C-alpha positions in Angstrom: 65.0 41.0 22.4 62.2 40.7 20.0 61.2 43.5 17.7 58.9 43.9 14.8 60.2 45.4 11.6 57.9 47.0 9.0 59.3 47.9 5.5 58.2 50.1 2.6 59.3 50.4 -1.0 62.6 48.9 -2.0 63.3 48.0 1.7 60.2 45.7 1.6 61.6 44.2 -1.7 64.9 43.5 -0.1 63.4 41.9 2.9 61.0 40.0 0.7 58.4 40.9 3.3 56.2 43.9 4.7 56.6 42.9 8.1 58.8 40.4 10.0 59.8 39.6 13.6 63.4 40.0 14.4 65.6 39.1 17.5 68.5 41.6 18.3 70.7 42.0 21.4 69.4 43.8 24.3 70.5 47.5 24.3 70.7 47.6 20.5 70.5 51.1 18.8 69.4 51.9 15.2 73.0 51.9 14.3 73.4 48.4 15.5 70.3 47.3 13.7 71.6 48.9 10.5 74.7 46.7 10.8 72.7 43.6 11.5 70.5 44.2 8.5 73.4 44.8 6.2 74.9 41.6 7.4 71.8 39.6 6.9 70.6 41.5 3.7 73.7 42.9 1.8 71.3 44.5 -0.8 70.7 47.4 1.8 74.2 48.6 0.7 72.6 49.8 -2.6 70.4 52.3 -0.8 71.9 55.8 -0.5 69.7 56.7 2.5 67.3 54.8 4.7 65.2 56.6 7.3 64.2 54.6 10.5 61.2 55.3 12.7 60.4 53.7 16.1 56.7 53.3 17.0 55.8 56.0 14.3 58.5 58.7 15.3 61.6 59.2 13.2 64.8 58.4 15.0 68.6 58.9 14.6 71.3 56.2 14.7 71.9 56.5 18.6 68.4 55.8 19.5 67.9 52.7 21.6 65.4 50.1 20.5 63.3 48.4 23.3 61.6 45.0 23.5 58.5 45.0 21.6 59.1 48.2 19.5 58.1 48.4 15.9 60.9 49.7 13.6 60.0 51.0 10.4 62.3 51.1 7.4 61.6 54.1 5.1 63.5 54.2 1.9 64.1 57.4 -0.2 61.2 58.4 -2.3 60.9 60.4 -5.6 58.2 61.7 -7.5 56.9 64.9 -8.9 
């Protein structure tokens, strides 16, 4: 199935893009996508945490991704 990925911060740097189109197997979950991204982009291993959102709502690892969804990768932020 076809999804859109949008990335911010260091996640954008790892992907070398702010947005990209991605094909994943039907019925994939966020956990499945994490595994796929780690395989394709091993630098994601450097991140201690990475939040995910689907269509502007934060989600957990077990959430299923559907055709046409936009998955947002939100790296940890710091500041003061």
